[in-house]
C-alpha positions, 0 to 999 in steps of 0.5 A: 081548382087546386091550391097552386092554380087558386094562387096563379088565379087570384095573384095579381101581376106584379107591378113593373120596376123597369129602373130594377131592370135597368141597374142590372146591366151596370151591375153586369159590367162592373163585374166584367170590368173587375174581371178583366179591366185591369189585365187588359189595360194595365197602364190605365188608372183603377179604382176601388168600383173595378178593383173590388167590382165583385160587389156587384154579385152582392147586389145581384144576390139581394136583388134577386130576392126582392125581385122574387118576393116581389113578384111571388109573395103579394095575394098567395094564398095556400100552398107555394106553387114550388114545382111551377116556380123551379121550373119557371127559374130553369127555364130562365137561367139553364139555356144559357149557362149550358150554351156557355159550357158548349162555348168552352168545350172546345177550347178546352178539349184542345187544351186537354189535347196538347196537355203532357198528360191528355187522359188524366186531364182529360178525366178531370175537366169531364168530372168537373164539367159534370159538377158545373152543369149539375151547379154544384160547383160553389159547394167545393171552391176547386170546382169553380175554376176548371170552367166559366168561373163567372158560373159560381154565382149560378151555383149560389142562386140555384141553392136560392131558387131551392130555398125560395118556396120554403122560405116564402111560406114561412114569411108572415102575410101581414108584418111592419116597418120595424119587423121588417126592418129588423128582418133585414137587419138580422140578415145583414149580421149574417152577412157581415160575420163572415169577413169579421171572422176573417179579419179577426183572424188574420185571414187574406182573402181575395178571388183567386187566393186565401185558404179553403175557410176564406174560399168558403166563407166567400162562396158558399151558397150558405154563407151567402143566403143571408143577402137573398133572405136581406133581399126578401125581407127588403121587398117586405119592408117596402111593402109595409112602407107602401100601405103606411106612408101617402104617395108623396111621401113615398117618392120623397123617401126613394128619392132619399135613399136613390141619391143617399146611396148614390152619394154613399157610393161616389164618397166611398170611391173618393176616400178609398180612390184604388181599394176599398177596405176588407171589411167593404166586401163580400156583402158589407155594402149591402145596405147601399144596395138595399137603399139604391133598390128600395130609390130605384123601385120608387121614383121612376119619374125621376132622371135616374130612373127615367135613364134605366128604365128607357127602352135601350137599358131594359134590353140591356137590362134582360141581356144582363144575365147572358152578359155576365154568363158570357164574359168568359167564354167570349173573352177565351174565344178572342184569347184563342183568335189571337192565339191562332192568328199570331196576333200581339197580346193585350196588355201589351198593346200600349195604352191606346191599343189596349184600350181599344182592344178592351172596347171591342171585347166589350162591344162584342160580349154586350152584342153576344148578350143582345143577340142570345137574350133576343135569339136564344134565352127568351125563345128557350125559356118559352118553349121549356115552360110550353112544354112544362105547362099541362095542355087543357083537357079536351 
């Protein structure tokens, strides 16, 4: 038996964390609102969480580190099964990722053919497509706007997946609450250094503007890696607390973390009703998200935990990746249909009409994400894993 096989045998199946699955749906929807609410419904009031909805990506990054640590780190012995891990991650994310690009190719091909310089533009789009399919677009921000724009975060996640086996082997097998908390704090220090630097140098950042340095400090995988590693240390902190506290105290701590984090987010939305200040961007709210994750991991029997862990929210949470990655293609196809049939343009339909249009868009996106998860994503993952698993000798 190899070391990797030994790990697979000795590691028990991790405890399920249903509330953390359900909350992924709301994080993905928050990003969708950020991308489309203001353009589709310009008359409707916004608030801090819609105007800064990209914060949902930071929650995904911290949660990604936490969940991978929860699944792969307990009871590990010997070498980390890197190849098995990378195959599992590829099977998890790449099929729907590729599907999103397949959905965009016809629309962009028609746009290229109708352009003033189709040969030149076609060459550029073909080259950037290859870079995007190779998950390289976050390394140079000029690449990320050419195709499915939300997919930049998958380029970042791909770097996290490449990094995880090496981080996992360096994590101490035993720790303490203080050491784990120190790891979280050090990671957070590296999280806030880029926005502090940008603020100190007077640079203005937005998702589609800013100089190359500002863009790199927002999208570059190395810059975002501390959020992922923070999630790993957060899991270690939770693990040490589970060893230290009795169940009753652990439950109370979880309640304080959950309701404290939700209260903090509510207060911020009231104090800053239209836009959070500059420093509340790009991961600076990660401590609040960390408290939220800690709370949801331990309050499954609370009203919030039961709601997020309900069968409906579990399905929506499982489909949240498809929802996130398909938002661009679904929006572009709806725009194409409107153009082909000369229908009224969204944003010009009046408040009620625009609200209806946004509701139709969101409903179609949710339906597409569920269909994608059930009939494409899950079967494709199963097929890839079956092909990658060595068959037993006869």
